[in-house]
C-alpha atoms as one frame of an Amber mdcrd trajectory, in Angstrom:
protein
 150.254 103.714 155.202 149.107 104.404 151.654 145.960 102.900 150.195 146.710
 100.310 147.503 144.405 100.518 144.494 143.283  97.242 143.026 143.689  96.715
 139.326 140.371  96.662 137.464 139.363  93.444 135.768 137.386  93.731 132.551
 133.932  92.223 132.223 135.194  89.738 129.663 137.821  88.468 132.075 135.201
  88.104 134.822 132.999  86.087 132.491 130.132  88.566 132.533 127.883  89.159
 129.541 129.156  91.897 127.246 126.527  93.379 124.975 127.412  93.816 121.338
 126.259  96.694 119.188 124.404  95.903 116.038 126.264  96.767 112.876 125.159
 100.248 111.997 123.831 101.383 108.674 126.358 103.591 106.857 125.736 107.197
 107.850 125.173 108.239 104.239 122.285 105.795 103.691 118.704 106.946 104.103
 116.193 104.675 105.794 113.410 103.363 103.593 110.221 104.142 105.512 108.235
 101.512 103.595 110.605  98.599 104.281 108.791  96.914 107.169 111.287  94.046
 107.538 114.125  96.531 108.041 112.072  98.541 110.543 111.333  95.369 112.560
 115.043  95.086 113.386 114.743  98.335 115.360 111.632  97.353 117.339 111.457
  94.986 120.309 108.988  92.109 120.467 106.819  94.354 122.664 106.765  97.066
 119.989 109.179  99.532 121.567 111.735 101.320 119.406 115.291 100.307 120.355
 117.493 103.310 121.301 120.225 104.559 118.970 122.956 103.877 121.540 122.116
 100.179 121.301 121.606  99.945 117.537 124.506 102.202 116.603 122.637 104.411
 114.138 123.097 108.161 113.839 120.618 110.610 115.342 119.236 111.480 111.910
 118.729 107.802 111.093 117.059 107.275 114.480 114.567 110.033 113.654 113.873
 108.367 110.305 113.363 105.022 112.046 110.990 106.684 114.528 108.959 108.219
 111.724 108.873 104.947 109.762 107.836 102.832 112.751 105.066 105.260 113.674
 103.762 105.271 110.103 103.914 101.459 109.916 102.036 101.157 113.213  99.393
 103.579 111.973  98.927 101.618 108.754  98.764  98.344 110.682 101.979  96.899
 109.239 103.670  96.756 112.656 101.840  95.665 115.772
């Protein structure tokens, strides 16, 4: 007797929450390190930097975001 594989049901069909990626910044754009409002989009309410896999930015942009957030925290612009 052979084992019958069940067909997989997607999360959407099961009614589970499916996370959506944020629209990424075009890969050619540089991140403005002084734009605090833009940097706030990449920081949680607890002050943690959101990972690139969630935000959809490139690794170079993530490094720029990291540098900008650290500078803004140091200057007291971000809590």
